[in-house]
ROMAR-635964 format. One record per residue (C-alpha): residue number from 1; residue in one letter; x, y, z. Coordinates in steps of 0.001 Angstrom, whole numbers, always signed. Each point is the difference from the previous one (the first is absolute). Layout:
N
@resi = NUM resn = A xx = X yy = Y zz = Z .
...
***
This chain:
88
@resi = 1 resn = X xx = -9580 yy = -12570 zz = -4973 .
@resi = 2 resn = X xx = -2992 yy = +1920 zz = +1259 .
@resi = 3 resn = X xx = +63 yy = +3058 zz = +2223 .
@resi = 4 resn = X xx = +2560 yy = +1213 zz = +2469 .
@resi = 5 resn = X xx = +2554 yy = -2405 zz = +1396 .
@resi = 6 resn = X xx = +2011 yy = +325 zz = +3241 .
@resi = 7 resn = X xx = +3229 yy = +1894 zz = -636 .
@resi = 8 resn = X xx = +1972 yy = -2980 zz = +1322 .
@resi = 9 resn = X xx = -1001 yy = -1881 zz = -3172 .
@resi = 10 resn = X xx = +1163 yy = +2729 zz = -2424 .
@resi = 11 resn = X xx = +2927 yy = -654 zz = -2358 .
@resi = 12 resn = X xx = +3317 yy = +1406 zz = +1204 .
@resi = 13 resn = X xx = +1835 yy = -472 zz = -3293 .
@resi = 14 resn = X xx = -134 yy = +3672 zz = -1017 .
@resi = 15 resn = X xx = -3201 yy = -325 zz = -2033 .
@resi = 16 resn = X xx = -2543 yy = +2801 zz = +299 .
@resi = 17 resn = X xx = -3341 yy = -672 zz = +1676 .
@resi = 18 resn = X xx = -2865 yy = +2093 zz = +1342 .
@resi = 19 resn = X xx = +457 yy = +536 zz = +3738 .
@resi = 20 resn = X xx = -2509 yy = +1313 zz = +2523 .
@resi = 21 resn = X xx = +1438 yy = +2034 zz = +2860 .
@resi = 22 resn = X xx = -1276 yy = +2388 zz = +2657 .
@resi = 23 resn = X xx = +1515 yy = +3469 zz = +380 .
@resi = 24 resn = X xx = +582 yy = +1957 zz = +3211 .
@resi = 25 resn = X xx = -3537 yy = +1459 zz = -247 .
@resi = 26 resn = X xx = -1598 yy = -3460 zz = -83 .
@resi = 27 resn = X xx = -875 yy = +248 zz = -3706 .
@resi = 28 resn = X xx = +373 yy = -3234 zz = -1985 .
@resi = 29 resn = X xx = +1958 yy = +516 zz = -3204 .
@resi = 30 resn = X xx = +492 yy = -2120 zz = -3107 .
@resi = 31 resn = X xx = +3328 yy = +277 zz = -1836 .
@resi = 32 resn = X xx = +2230 yy = -1950 zz = -2323 .
@resi = 33 resn = X xx = +2771 yy = -1279 zz = +2234 .
@resi = 34 resn = X xx = +3152 yy = -2049 zz = -202 .
@resi = 35 resn = X xx = +1868 yy = -1939 zz = +2669 .
@resi = 36 resn = X xx = +3657 yy = +979 zz = +22 .
@resi = 37 resn = X xx = +2472 yy = -2221 zz = +1801 .
@resi = 38 resn = X xx = +3167 yy = +1417 zz = +1536 .
@resi = 39 resn = X xx = +2037 yy = -1664 zz = -2754 .
@resi = 40 resn = X xx = -2132 yy = +1644 zz = -2703 .
@resi = 41 resn = X xx = +312 yy = +3414 zz = +1676 .
@resi = 42 resn = X xx = +3782 yy = -283 zz = +394 .
@resi = 43 resn = X xx = +296 yy = -865 zz = -3703 .
@resi = 44 resn = X xx = -1392 yy = +3460 zz = -851 .
@resi = 45 resn = X xx = +2781 yy = +1740 zz = +1918 .
@resi = 46 resn = X xx = -203 yy = +2255 zz = +3000 .
@resi = 47 resn = X xx = -36 yy = -855 zz = +3676 .
@resi = 48 resn = X xx = -2698 yy = -2490 zz = +985 .
@resi = 49 resn = X xx = -495 yy = -2174 zz = +3077 .
@resi = 50 resn = X xx = -2441 yy = -2708 zz = +1072 .
@resi = 51 resn = X xx = -2597 yy = +2575 zz = +1118 .
@resi = 52 resn = X xx = -343 yy = +1148 zz = -3624 .
@resi = 53 resn = X xx = -1124 yy = -3399 zz = -1312 .
@resi = 54 resn = X xx = -3766 yy = -275 zz = -467 .
@resi = 55 resn = X xx = -2926 yy = +1225 zz = -2078 .
@resi = 56 resn = X xx = +516 yy = +3196 zz = -2014 .
@resi = 57 resn = X xx = -2509 yy = +2086 zz = -1980 .
@resi = 58 resn = X xx = +183 yy = +3177 zz = -2096 .
@resi = 59 resn = X xx = -2079 yy = +2834 zz = +1462 .
@resi = 60 resn = X xx = +559 yy = +2038 zz = -3181 .
@resi = 61 resn = X xx = +2269 yy = -200 zz = -3040 .
@resi = 62 resn = X xx = +3182 yy = +680 zz = +1974 .
@resi = 63 resn = X xx = -711 yy = -834 zz = +3654 .
@resi = 64 resn = X xx = +173 yy = -3459 zz = +1530 .
@resi = 65 resn = X xx = -1250 yy = -1045 zz = +3416 .
@resi = 66 resn = X xx = +472 yy = -3136 zz = +2065 .
@resi = 67 resn = X xx = -3354 yy = -1301 zz = +1261 .
@resi = 68 resn = X xx = -1302 yy = -2866 zz = +2135 .
@resi = 69 resn = X xx = -2861 yy = -1464 zz = -2021 .
@resi = 70 resn = X xx = -2512 yy = -2375 zz = +1532 .
@resi = 71 resn = X xx = -1133 yy = -1672 zz = -3231 .
@resi = 72 resn = X xx = +659 yy = -279 zz = -3734 .
@resi = 73 resn = X xx = -1391 yy = -1190 zz = -3320 .
@resi = 74 resn = X xx = +1542 yy = -440 zz = -3450 .
@resi = 75 resn = X xx = +790 yy = +3313 zz = -1720 .
@resi = 76 resn = X xx = -2578 yy = +1058 zz = -2558 .
@resi = 77 resn = X xx = -2981 yy = -1431 zz = +1877 .
@resi = 78 resn = X xx = -2057 yy = +2940 zz = +1198 .
@resi = 79 resn = X xx = -2646 yy = +85 zz = +2714 .
@resi = 80 resn = X xx = -2586 yy = +438 zz = -2771 .
@resi = 81 resn = X xx = +1129 yy = -3304 zz = -1542 .
@resi = 82 resn = X xx = -294 yy = -1644 zz = +3408 .
@resi = 83 resn = X xx = -3492 yy = +1437 zz = +581 .
@resi = 84 resn = X xx = -1091 yy = -1168 zz = -3470 .
@resi = 85 resn = X xx = +1290 yy = -3538 zz = +649 .
@resi = 86 resn = X xx = -1904 yy = -203 zz = +3281 .
@resi = 87 resn = X xx = -3211 yy = +1197 zz = -1694 .
@resi = 88 resn = X xx = +85 yy = -2783 zz = -2610 .
***
């Protein structure tokens, strides 16, 4: 699987992938993300509703954020790897 893929094709089974999302300042970011369904969230405890389901990332070691990524690629594949593959 080469390069970024549309987020609609990303796995939603709880596996971690690299997601690309744009912040409120228009800056594109690359983070390890995980899709969390409402069922998965409810299993952790707490009060969750359907608006909480979606793509989640860690912004630091203890803070999580829900994001709306536009694309993804398998975790562990960096942009440098992608650039190298295109150069060959």
